C-alpha positions as CSV (number, residue, x, y, z in Angstrom):
1,X,-9.2,11.2,12.5
2,X,-10.5,14.4,11.2
3,X,-7.4,15.6,9.4
4,X,-6.1,13.9,6.3
5,X,-2.6,12.8,6.8
6,X,-1.6,10.2,4.2
7,X,-3.4,7.5,2.3
8,X,-3.4,3.9,3.4
9,X,-0.7,1.7,2.2
10,X,-1.2,-2.0,1.4
11,X,2.4,-3.2,2.2
12,X,5.4,-3.8,0.0
13,X,5.3,-3.1,-3.7
14,X,4.4,-6.1,-5.9
15,X,7.4,-8.1,-7.1
16,X,9.8,-6.2,-4.9
17,X,12.9,-8.1,-4.2
18,X,13.9,-9.2,-0.7
19,X,15.9,-6.5,1.0
20,X,18.1,-9.0,2.8
21,X,17.1,-12.7,2.3
22,X,20.2,-14.0,4.1
23,X,19.7,-11.5,7.0
24,X,16.0,-12.3,7.3
25,X,16.8,-16.1,7.4
26,X,19.5,-15.7,10.0
27,X,17.1,-13.5,12.1
28,X,14.4,-16.2,11.8
29,X,16.8,-18.9,13.0
30,X,17.8,-16.5,15.8
31,X,14.1,-16.6,17.0
32,X,14.8,-20.3,18.0
33,X,17.7,-19.4,20.4
34,X,15.4,-19.5,23.5
35,X,14.7,-23.2,22.9
36,X,18.3,-24.2,22.1
37,X,18.3,-27.1,24.7
38,X,15.3,-28.8,23.1
39,X,16.8,-28.2,19.6
40,X,20.1,-29.9,20.6
41,X,18.2,-32.8,22.2
42,X,16.1,-33.2,19.0
43,X,19.3,-33.0,16.9
44,X,20.9,-35.8,19.0
45,X,17.8,-38.0,18.6
46,X,17.8,-37.3,14.9
47,X,21.5,-38.1,14.6
48,X,21.1,-41.5,16.4
49,X,18.0,-42.3,14.2
50,X,20.0,-41.5,11.1
51,X,22.9,-43.7,12.1
52,X,20.6,-46.6,12.8
53,X,18.7,-46.0,9.5
54,X,22.0,-45.8,7.5
55,X,23.3,-49.0,9.1
56,X,20.1,-51.0,8.1
57,X,20.8,-51.4,4.4
58,X,24.3,-52.8,5.1
59,X,22.7,-55.4,7.4
60,X,20.1,-56.2,4.8
61,X,23.0,-56.7,2.3
62,X,24.5,-59.3,4.7
63,X,21.1,-61.1,4.6
64,X,21.2,-61.1,0.8
65,X,24.7,-62.5,0.9
66,X,23.5,-65.3,3.2
67,X,20.7,-66.2,0.8
68,X,22.9,-66.0,-2.3
69,X,25.7,-67.9,-0.8
70,X,23.3,-70.6,0.4
71,X,21.9,-71.0,-3.1
72,X,25.4,-71.2,-4.6
73,X,26.5,-73.7,-2.0
74,X,23.7,-76.0,-3.0
75,X,24.7,-75.6,-6.7
76,X,28.3,-76.7,-6.0
77,X,27.3,-79.5,-3.6
78,X,29.3,-82.1,-5.6
79,X,32.6,-80.2,-5.2
80,X,34.8,-81.3,-2.3
81,X,35.6,-77.6,-1.5
82,X,35.2,-74.1,-2.7
83,X,38.7,-74.1,-4.1
84,X,38.0,-77.2,-6.1
85,X,34.9,-75.6,-7.6
86,X,36.8,-72.5,-8.5
87,X,39.5,-74.5,-10.2
88,X,36.9,-76.5,-12.2
89,X,35.3,-73.2,-13.4
90,X,38.7,-71.9,-14.5
91,X,39.4,-75.2,-16.4
92,X,36.0,-74.8,-18.2
93,X,36.9,-71.3,-19.3
94,X,34.5,-69.5,-16.9
95,X,37.1,-67.2,-15.4
96,X,34.7,-64.4,-14.3
97,X,32.4,-66.9,-12.5
98,X,35.5,-68.4,-10.9
99,X,36.6,-65.0,-9.7
100,X,33.1,-64.2,-8.3
101,X,32.9,-67.6,-6.5
102,X,36.4,-67.1,-5.0
103,X,35.3,-63.8,-3.4
104,X,32.3,-65.5,-1.7
105,X,32.1,-67.2,1.6
106,X,30.6,-70.5,0.3
107,X,30.7,-74.0,1.7
108,X,29.7,-76.7,-0.9
109,X,26.6,-78.5,0.1
110,X,25.6,-76.0,2.8
111,X,22.3,-74.2,2.1
112,X,20.8,-71.0,3.5
113,X,21.7,-70.4,7.1
114,X,18.1,-69.5,8.2
115,X,19.2,-69.0,11.8
116,X,21.7,-66.3,10.8
117,X,19.2,-64.8,8.4
118,X,16.6,-64.6,11.1
119,X,19.0,-62.7,13.4
120,X,19.7,-60.3,10.6
121,X,16.0,-59.6,10.0
122,X,15.4,-59.2,13.7
123,X,18.3,-56.7,14.0
124,X,17.0,-54.7,11.0
125,X,13.5,-54.7,12.4
126,X,14.7,-53.5,15.8
127,X,16.8,-50.8,14.1
128,X,13.9,-49.4,12.1
129,X,11.6,-49.4,15.1
130,X,14.2,-47.6,17.2
131,X,14.9,-45.1,14.4
132,X,11.1,-44.4,14.1
133,X,10.7,-43.8,17.8
134,X,13.7,-41.4,17.9
135,X,12.4,-39.5,14.9
136,X,9.0,-39.2,16.6
137,X,10.6,-37.8,19.7
138,X,12.7,-35.4,17.7
139,X,9.6,-34.2,15.7
140,X,7.7,-33.8,19.0
141,X,10.4,-31.7,20.5
142,X,10.8,-29.5,17.4
143,X,7.0,-29.0,17.2
144,X,7.1,-27.6,20.7
145,X,9.9,-25.3,19.7
146,X,8.2,-24.1,16.6
147,X,4.8,-23.5,18.3
148,X,6.5,-21.7,21.1
149,X,8.3,-19.5,18.6
150,X,5.0,-18.7,16.9
151,X,3.5,-17.8,20.2
152,X,6.4,-15.5,21.0
153,X,6.2,-13.8,17.6
154,X,2.5,-13.2,18.0
155,X,3.1,-11.8,21.5
156,X,5.8,-9.5,20.2
157,X,3.5,-8.3,17.4
158,X,0.8,-7.6,20.0
159,X,3.2,-5.6,22.1
160,X,4.5,-3.9,19.0
161,X,0.9,-2.7,18.2
162,X,0.7,-1.2,21.6
163,X,4.0,0.8,21.0
164,X,3.2,1.9,17.5
165,X,2.2,5.6,16.9
166,X,-1.2,6.2,15.5
167,X,0.4,7.6,12.4
168,X,1.7,4.1,11.4
169,X,-1.7,2.5,11.9
170,X,-3.3,5.3,10.0
171,X,-1.0,5.0,7.0
172,X,-1.1,1.2,6.6
173,X,-4.0,-1.0,5.6
174,X,-5.4,-2.8,8.6
175,X,-6.2,-5.8,6.5
176,X,-2.5,-6.1,5.5
177,X,-1.5,-5.7,9.2
178,X,-3.9,-8.4,10.2
179,X,-2.5,-10.6,7.5
180,X,1.0,-10.1,8.9
181,X,-0.3,-11.0,12.4
182,X,-2.2,-14.1,11.3
183,X,-1.4,-15.4,7.9
184,X,2.3,-14.6,7.9
185,X,3.0,-16.0,11.3
186,X,1.0,-19.1,10.5
187,X,3.0,-19.5,7.3
188,X,6.3,-19.1,9.1
189,X,5.4,-21.7,11.7
190,X,4.1,-24.1,9.1
191,X,7.2,-23.8,7.0
192,X,9.5,-24.3,10.0
193,X,7.4,-27.3,11.1
194,X,7.8,-28.8,7.6
195,X,11.5,-28.0,7.2
196,X,13.3,-27.8,10.5
197,X,13.3,-31.5,11.5
198,X,13.5,-32.6,7.9
199,X,16.5,-30.4,7.4
200,X,18.4,-32.0,10.2
201,X,17.5,-35.5,9.1
202,X,18.3,-34.8,5.4
203,X,21.7,-33.3,6.1
204,X,22.7,-36.1,8.5
205,X,21.3,-38.7,6.2
206,X,23.4,-37.3,3.3
207,X,26.5,-37.4,5.3
208,X,25.9,-40.9,6.7
209,X,24.9,-42.4,3.3
210,X,28.0,-40.8,1.6
211,X,30.3,-42.4,4.2
212,X,28.7,-45.8,3.7
213,X,28.9,-45.5,-0.1
214,X,32.6,-44.6,0.1
215,X,33.1,-47.5,2.4
216,X,31.5,-50.0,0.0
217,X,33.0,-48.6,-3.3
218,X,34.6,-45.2,-3.9
219,X,34.4,-45.9,-7.7
220,X,30.7,-46.5,-7.7
221,X,30.3,-43.4,-5.4
222,X,32.0,-41.2,-8.0
223,X,29.7,-42.6,-10.7
224,X,26.6,-41.9,-8.6
225,X,27.8,-38.4,-7.9
226,X,28.1,-37.5,-11.6
227,X,24.4,-36.5,-11.9
228,X,24.3,-34.6,-8.6
229,X,25.5,-31.2,-10.0
230,X,22.8,-31.4,-12.6
231,X,20.2,-31.8,-9.8
232,X,21.7,-29.0,-7.8
233,X,21.7,-26.6,-10.8
234,X,18.0,-27.5,-11.5
235,X,17.0,-26.9,-7.9
236,X,18.8,-23.5,-7.8
237,X,17.1,-22.4,-11.0
238,X,13.7,-23.4,-9.7
239,X,14.3,-21.8,-6.3
240,X,15.3,-18.4,-7.9
241,X,12.2,-18.4,-10.1
242,X,9.9,-19.3,-7.2
243,X,11.2,-16.7,-4.7
244,X,9.6,-13.6,-6.3
245,X,6.3,-15.6,-6.8
246,X,6.2,-16.4,-3.1
247,X,6.7,-12.8,-2.2
248,X,4.0,-11.7,-4.5
249,X,1.7,-14.5,-3.1
250,X,1.9,-13.1,0.4
251,X,1.6,-9.5,-0.7
252,X,-1.6,-10.5,-2.6
253,X,-2.9,-12.3,0.4
254,X,-2.6,-9.0,2.3
255,X,-4.4,-7.2,-0.5
256,X,-7.3,-9.7,-0.4
257,X,-7.5,-9.5,3.4
258,X,-7.5,-5.7,3.3
259,X,-10.4,-5.6,0.8
260,X,-12.4,-8.2,2.7
261,X,-11.9,-6.3,5.9
262,X,-13.0,-3.0,4.2
263,X,-16.0,-4.7,2.6
264,X,-17.1,-6.2,5.9
265,X,-16.7,-3.1,8.1
266,X,-18.2,-0.8,5.4
267,X,-20.9,-3.1,4.2
268,X,-23.8,-0.7,4.8
269,X,-22.1,2.2,3.0
270,X,-21.1,-0.1,0.1
271,X,-24.7,-1.2,-0.3
272,X,-26.1,2.3,0.2
273,X,-24.0,3.8,-2.7
274,X,-24.2,0.7,-4.9
275,X,-20.5,0.1,-4.8
276,X,-20.8,-3.7,-4.7
277,X,-19.6,-4.0,-8.3
278,X,-16.6,-1.7,-7.7
279,X,-15.6,-3.8,-4.6
280,X,-16.2,-7.0,-6.6
281,X,-13.9,-5.8,-9.4
282,X,-11.2,-4.8,-7.0
283,X,-11.5,-8.1,-5.1
284,X,-11.4,-10.1,-8.4
285,X,-8.3,-8.2,-9.4
286,X,-6.5,-9.0,-6.1
287,X,-7.9,-12.5,-6.0
288,X,-6.6,-13.1,-9.6
289,X,-3.2,-11.8,-8.6
290,X,-3.2,-14.2,-5.6
291,X,-4.3,-17.1,-7.8
292,X,-1.6,-16.3,-10.4
293,X,1.2,-15.9,-8.0
294,X,0.2,-18.9,-5.9
295,X,-0.1,-21.1,-9.0
296,X,3.3,-20.1,-10.3
297,X,4.9,-20.4,-6.9
298,X,3.5,-23.9,-6.2
299,X,4.1,-25.1,-9.8
300,X,7.8,-24.1,-9.6
301,X,8.1,-25.6,-6.1
302,X,6.4,-28.8,-7.1
303,X,8.7,-29.2,-10.2
304,X,11.6,-29.9,-7.8
305,X,10.4,-33.4,-6.9
306,X,10.0,-34.7,-10.5
307,X,13.4,-33.3,-11.4
308,X,15.1,-35.0,-8.5
309,X,13.1,-38.2,-9.2
310,X,14.5,-38.2,-12.7
311,X,18.0,-37.7,-11.5
312,X,17.5,-40.5,-8.9
313,X,16.5,-42.9,-11.7
314,X,19.4,-41.9,-13.8
315,X,21.8,-42.5,-10.9
316,X,20.1,-45.9,-10.3
317,X,20.8,-47.0,-13.8
318,X,24.5,-46.0,-13.6
319,X,25.0,-47.7,-10.2
320,X,23.1,-50.9,-11.3
321,X,25.3,-51.3,-14.4
322,X,28.5,-50.5,-12.6
323,X,27.6,-52.7,-9.6
324,X,26.8,-55.7,-11.8
325,X,30.2,-55.4,-13.4
326,X,31.8,-55.3,-10.0
327,X,29.9,-58.4,-8.8
328,X,30.9,-60.4,-11.9
329,X,34.6,-59.3,-11.5
330,X,34.5,-60.4,-7.8
331,X,35.2,-56.9,-6.5
332,X,31.9,-56.7,-4.6
333,X,29.4,-59.1,-3.2
334,X,25.8,-59.1,-4.4
335,X,24.6,-58.0,-1.0
336,X,27.1,-55.0,-1.0
337,X,25.8,-53.9,-4.5
338,X,22.2,-54.2,-3.2
339,X,23.1,-52.1,-0.2
340,X,24.9,-49.6,-2.5
341,X,21.9,-49.3,-4.8
342,X,19.7,-48.7,-1.8
343,X,22.1,-46.0,-0.5
344,X,22.2,-44.3,-3.9
345,X,18.4,-44.3,-4.1
346,X,18.2,-42.9,-0.6
347,X,20.9,-40.3,-1.4
348,X,18.8,-38.5,-4.0
349,X,15.8,-38.5,-1.7
350,X,17.2,-36.1,0.9
351,X,18.7,-34.0,-1.9
352,X,15.2,-33.6,-3.3
353,X,13.8,-32.9,0.1
354,X,16.4,-30.2,0.6
355,X,15.6,-28.7,-2.7
356,X,11.9,-28.7,-1.9
357,X,12.6,-27.2,1.5
358,X,14.6,-24.5,-0.2
359,X,11.5,-23.5,-2.2
360,X,9.2,-23.7,0.9
361,X,11.8,-21.6,2.8
362,X,11.4,-18.9,0.2
363,X,7.7,-18.6,1.2
364,X,8.5,-18.7,5.0
365,X,11.3,-16.1,4.8
366,X,9.1,-13.9,2.6
367,X,6.5,-14.0,5.4
368,X,9.2,-13.6,8.1
369,X,10.5,-10.5,6.3
370,X,7.1,-8.9,6.4
371,X,6.8,-9.7,10.1
372,X,10.3,-8.3,10.8
373,X,9.4,-5.2,8.8
374,X,6.5,-4.7,11.0
375,X,8.4,-5.3,14.2
376,X,11.1,-2.9,13.1
377,X,8.6,-0.1,12.4
378,X,9.4,3.2,14.3
379,X,7.8,3.2,17.7
380,X,6.5,6.0,19.8
381,X,9.2,8.1,21.5
382,X,10.3,6.2,24.7
383,X,8.9,7.5,27.9
384,X,11.7,9.2,29.8
385,X,9.5,11.2,32.0
386,X,8.3,10.8,35.5
387,X,6.0,7.9,36.4
388,X,3.6,10.1,38.4
389,X,2.2,13.6,38.2
390,X,3.6,14.4,41.7
391,X,7.1,13.4,40.7
392,X,6.9,15.4,37.4
393,X,5.6,18.5,39.3
394,X,8.4,18.3,41.8
395,X,10.9,18.0,39.0
396,X,9.4,21.0,37.3
397,X,9.3,23.0,40.6
398,X,12.4,22.1,42.6
399,X,12.2,23.2,46.2
400,X,8.5,24.0,46.1
401,X,5.9,22.2,48.3
402,X,3.4,20.0,46.5
403,X,0.2,20.2,48.5
404,X,-2.1,18.4,46.0
405,X,-3.6,21.6,44.6
406,X,-1.3,21.5,41.6
407,X,-3.5,18.9,40.0
408,X,-6.4,21.3,39.6
409,X,-6.1,21.1,35.8
410,X,-4.7,24.3,34.3
411,X,-3.7,23.5,30.8
412,X,-1.5,25.8,28.6
413,X,-0.8,25.4,24.9
414,X,2.3,27.4,24.1
415,X,3.0,28.1,20.4
416,X,2.0,24.6,19.4
417,X,2.9,23.5,15.9
418,X,2.1,20.1,14.4
419,X,1.6,18.3,11.1
420,X,1.0,14.7,10.2
421,X,3.1,15.2,7.1
422,X,6.4,17.1,7.4
423,X,6.0,20.6,5.9
424,X,2.2,20.5,6.0
425,X,1.2,21.8,9.4
426,X,-2.3,21.1,10.7
427,X,-1.8,23.1,13.9
428,X,0.2,26.2,12.9
429,X,0.8,28.4,16.0
430,X,-1.7,27.6,18.8
431,X,-1.5,29.3,22.1
432,X,-4.2,28.8,24.7
433,X,-4.8,28.9,28.4
434,X,-7.5,26.7,30.0
435,X,-8.4,27.3,33.6
436,X,-9.1,24.5,36.1
437,X,-12.6,23.2,36.0
438,X,-13.5,24.9,32.7
439,X,-15.6,23.2,30.0
440,X,-13.9,24.0,26.8
441,X,-15.8,23.5,23.6
442,X,-14.0,23.2,20.3
443,X,-15.9,23.8,17.0
444,X,-14.9,24.4,13.4
445,X,-15.2,22.9,10.0
446,X,-13.9,19.4,9.2
447,X,-10.1,19.4,8.9
448,X,-9.7,22.5,11.1
449,X,-7.6,20.6,13.7
450,X,-10.1,19.9,16.5
451,X,-9.4,16.2,17.0
452,X,-5.7,16.8,16.4
453,X,-5.7,19.3,19.3
454,X,-6.9,16.7,21.8
455,X,-4.8,13.9,20.3
456,X,-1.8,16.1,21.0
457,X,-3.0,16.6,24.6
458,X,-3.3,12.8,25.0
459,X,0.2,12.4,23.4
460,X,-1.2,10.2,20.7
461,X,1.1,12.3,18.5
462,X,4.2,14.3,19.5
463,X,4.5,18.0,18.9
464,X,6.7,19.5,16.1
465,X,7.4,22.5,18.3
466,X,6.0,24.4,21.2
467,X,4.7,22.8,24.4
468,X,1.6,21.6,26.3
469,X,1.7,21.8,30.1
470,X,-0.7,20.8,32.8
471,X,-0.3,22.7,36.1
472,X,3.2,23.8,35.0
473,X,4.3,20.3,34.0
474,X,5.2,19.7,30.4
475,X,3.3,16.6,29.3
476,X,6.5,15.3,27.6
477,X,8.1,15.1,31.1
478,X,5.4,12.7,32.2
479,X,5.1,9.1,31.0
480,X,2.2,8.5,28.7
481,X,0.5,6.0,30.9
482,X,0.8,8.3,33.9
483,X,-0.7,11.2,31.8
484,X,-3.6,9.1,30.4
485,X,-4.5,7.8,33.9
486,X,-5.8,11.2,34.6
487,X,-7.8,11.4,31.4
488,X,-11.1,10.0,30.1
489,X,-11.9,10.1,26.4
490,X,-15.0,9.2,24.5
491,X,-14.7,9.0,20.7
492,X,-17.2,9.6,18.0
493,X,-16.5,6.0,16.7
494,X,-17.6,3.6,19.4
495,X,-15.7,0.5,20.3
496,X,-17.0,-2.5,22.4
497,X,-15.2,-5.7,22.9
498,X,-16.9,-9.1,22.9
499,X,-18.3,-9.6,26.4
500,X,-21.2,-8.5,28.6
501,X,-22.5,-4.9,28.8
502,X,-21.3,-4.8,32.5
503,X,-17.8,-5.9,31.5
504,X,-17.6,-3.2,28.8
505,X,-18.6,-0.5,31.3
506,X,-16.2,-1.8,34.0
507,X,-13.4,-1.8,31.5
508,X,-12.9,1.9,32.4
509,X,-11.7,1.0,35.9
510,X,-10.0,-2.2,36.9
511,X,-11.4,-2.2,40.5
512,X,-15.0,-1.3,39.5
513,X,-17.7,-3.1,41.3
514,X,-21.2,-4.0,40.1
515,X,-22.6,-1.1,42.0
516,X,-20.1,1.2,40.3
517,X,-21.2,-0.1,36.9
518,X,-24.9,0.5,37.7
519,X,-24.2,4.0,39.0
520,X,-22.2,5.0,35.9
521,X,-24.9,3.6,33.7
522,X,-27.6,5.5,35.6
523,X,-25.7,8.8,35.4
524,X,-25.3,8.5,31.7
525,X,-28.9,7.5,31.1
526,X,-27.9,4.0,29.9
527,X,-29.5,2.1,32.9
528,X,-33.0,2.5,31.6
529,X,-32.0,1.1,28.2
530,X,-30.0,-1.8,29.7
531,X,-32.9,-2.9,31.9
532,X,-35.1,-3.3,28.8
533,X,-32.7,-5.9,27.4
534,X,-33.5,-9.6,28.2
535,X,-30.3,-10.2,30.2
536,X,-29.7,-6.7,31.4
537,X,-26.1,-6.1,32.3
538,X,-25.2,-9.7,31.3
539,X,-26.2,-9.1,27.7
540,X,-23.5,-10.1,25.3
541,X,-22.3,-7.4,22.9
542,X,-19.5,-6.9,20.5
543,X,-18.1,-4.1,18.3
544,X,-19.8,-5.3,15.1
545,X,-22.9,-6.9,16.7
546,X,-26.5,-5.8,16.5
547,X,-27.5,-6.4,20.0
548,X,-27.6,-2.7,20.8
549,X,-28.0,0.3,18.5
550,X,-25.3,2.8,17.6
551,X,-26.7,5.3,20.1
552,X,-26.8,2.7,22.9
553,X,-23.2,1.7,22.1
554,X,-22.3,5.4,22.5
555,X,-23.9,5.6,25.9
556,X,-22.0,2.5,27.0
557,X,-18.7,4.1,26.0
558,X,-19.6,7.3,27.9
559,X,-20.5,5.2,30.9
560,X,-17.1,3.5,30.6
561,X,-15.4,6.9,30.7
562,X,-17.5,8.0,33.6
563,X,-16.7,5.0,35.7
564,X,-13.0,5.9,35.4
565,X,-13.6,9.2,37.2
566,X,-10.9,11.1,35.2
567,X,-9.4,14.4,36.2
568,X,-9.6,15.6,32.5
569,X,-12.5,14.7,30.3
570,X,-12.3,14.6,26.5
571,X,-15.5,14.1,24.4
572,X,-15.0,13.9,20.7
573,X,-18.5,14.2,19.2
574,X,-19.7,11.9,22.1
575,X,-23.4,12.7,21.6
576,X,-23.5,12.4,17.8
577,X,-25.2,9.0,17.8
578,X,-27.9,9.6,20.5
579,X,-31.4,10.9,20.1
580,X,-32.6,14.2,21.5
581,X,-34.0,12.8,24.7
582,X,-30.9,10.7,25.4
583,X,-28.7,13.7,24.6
584,X,-30.4,15.6,27.4
585,X,-29.7,12.8,29.9
586,X,-26.0,12.7,28.7
587,X,-25.7,16.4,29.1
588,X,-27.0,16.2,32.7
589,X,-24.5,13.4,33.4
590,X,-21.7,15.4,31.8
591,X,-22.6,18.4,34.0
592,X,-22.3,16.3,37.1
593,X,-19.1,14.6,36.0
594,X,-17.2,17.8,35.1
595,X,-17.7,19.4,38.5
596,X,-14.2,20.3,39.6
597,X,-12.7,18.8,36.3
598,X,-11.4,20.3,33.1
599,X,-13.3,19.1,30.1
600,X,-12.7,19.4,26.3
601,X,-15.8,18.9,24.1
602,X,-15.5,18.6,20.3
603,X,-19.0,19.2,18.9
604,X,-20.8,20.0,15.7
605,X,-24.2,20.3,17.5
606,X,-23.8,23.8,18.9
607,X,-26.8,23.3,21.2
608,X,-24.7,21.0,23.3
609,X,-22.1,23.7,24.1
610,X,-24.2,26.8,24.9
611,X,-23.1,26.5,28.5
612,X,-19.4,26.0,27.9
613,X,-17.1,28.2,29.9
614,X,-14.9,28.7,26.8
615,X,-15.7,28.1,23.2
616,X,-12.8,27.8,20.7
617,X,-13.5,28.3,17.0
618,X,-10.8,26.7,14.9
619,X,-10.1,27.3,11.2
620,X,-7.0,26.0,9.3
621,X,-5.2,24.9,12.5
622,X,-5.6,28.2,14.3
623,X,-8.0,29.5,17.0
624,X,-9.8,32.4,15.2
625,X,-12.2,33.1,18.0
626,X,-12.7,32.2,21.7
627,X,-15.1,33.2,24.4
628,X,-18.6,32.3,25.8
629,X,-21.6,31.6,23.7
630,X,-23.4,35.0,24.2
631,X,-20.2,37.0,23.7
632,X,-19.3,35.2,20.5
633,X,-22.8,35.6,19.1
634,X,-22.7,39.3,19.9
635,X,-19.4,39.7,18.1
636,X,-21.0,38.5,14.8
637,X,-17.9,36.6,13.8
638,X,-17.2,33.0,12.7
639,X,-19.1,31.4,15.6
640,X,-22.2,33.6,14.9
641,X,-22.1,32.5,11.2
642,X,-21.8,28.8,12.2
643,X,-24.6,29.1,14.8
644,X,-27.1,30.9,12.4
645,X,-26.2,28.4,9.6
646,X,-27.1,25.5,11.9
647,X,-30.2,26.9,13.5
648,X,-31.6,29.5,11.1
649,X,-30.8,27.7,7.8
650,X,-28.8,29.0,4.8
651,X,-31.6,31.3,3.5
652,X,-31.2,33.7,6.4
653,X,-28.7,36.4,5.7
654,X,-26.0,37.4,8.1
655,X,-26.9,40.4,10.3
656,X,-24.9,43.6,10.0
657,X,-21.6,43.8,11.8
658,X,-22.1,44.2,15.5
659,X,-25.6,42.9,15.5
660,X,-26.5,40.0,17.8
661,X,-29.0,37.2,17.5
662,X,-30.0,34.0,19.1
């Protein structure tokens, strides 16, 4: 873009707080709505798996009771009955042991019931296997949901890019935008994959374990819960400290991506001017910021698990002491205490997982917020115009007959005013009439508004005021796609996608045949160069590859425009990268192509526009001169000065007013 209109931005400011964490989180969850049936099925499978897993410790406790009671039965084998053994213990002054024995289901002389114990072990094994299968099914369903959500987010981002105005892409770092498309989406899907299924399982496990603990002993449950507020407080503190570090981590990731992208695309310029050290310093600064923020974020996040482990051990000590006292007092069996201890240990585990997930969620939501910020960026004004030129013409000329001649290509700029930045106009007050079939050349110094003029004609930007019409139809009354179908544009900066040369040329017209491709290449002078390549039209090329030279890439983009057979042709320094001989071939092809078509040519090489029907000389957003080559030279104005400066050299003085020269 020739005009300066704002410096690139690299995303949100470092350390900026989340604008709406809760809103971004709810919006992220809302992205899962399309897969609600699968989510509900996964939730059901998780719930059944949790119920089975929670029931297992109680069954194992029954197995422990069978073993313990069998051992005690052997120990009191001499007693005629359990009651007699209890009475004997009381007479001996062992009241606590007597109370514990009375609460047990013991038969003197009867050992361990291995048959019953085997059934318990089989039941527990079956329960754990069933729970594992259900958890696998739930995880598989949720992975499908999460990957589908990531696919939809990438699809929406791609569609968003197509709807964004050029001003947004110009004012934001492309490396940062690429980071949002790739790194941030990957991070969101990774975090959801790690937390979504685990969240369901952890919450349901907490509820199930709490119910079982209350069933076994509400007193021990209260003791176990004493340390929970301490863990919750620690998790909240760590989460709050980690949140800004995760935001800074992903901002720094965008910074690094932007610098790498700039260094890669501008490698030759960097090497030419010896800027490697400057880029290295900038990269090291951003890389250090990424290292620091990532280290702090991960350190704070990883502290959650040791803290919760400490709390789990503290709870274990409290429950073990309290449970032992209850067994001795006969209020609980040994198997129930064992089950309760297992429950208490398992209770802190999902708490720690939830706390760890909360920290991971900070990273995921920070990335999601950057994605949503991109998706919410202002789009181009919606197309409310006609879907075809015929329809637009009839709307503009009600009652008139459209005989097809209206598409001859008469273009009128009527008091056009435009600026990239409000209050700083680039095009100030441009009025211009272009007749059908004319070749219009636009020249002027850098920043004069040459490229801006054709960008406005293509509706890459919208006017601040005034109008542009084609055959009496305001281009704003025509949908952008319908307008651009009649136009072909070749930019100074070439672009080739990864594919064959033939595919790149055929890209200009969907229905193009191989013969059409060869004809377009022949007309532009590219056929001779293509034939010299080992694989000809099947040669693989890409935008950053070295298979073809810069001039050859330019020829391919011109051939791509030619094959589209546009009604209006726009060439923005299209011959700047070709040699003199190739330039002659391109000029001949352009002469053939523009027969019966209106053409705009932005050029610095004035030799390429000598035969133009109309030459516009622009300075500071205004047309200061217009006319044919000979007439403008004769007038001795701005065009004559540019022409002599280019061909005669700076040492030649300007002729007196009114003099002409060649």
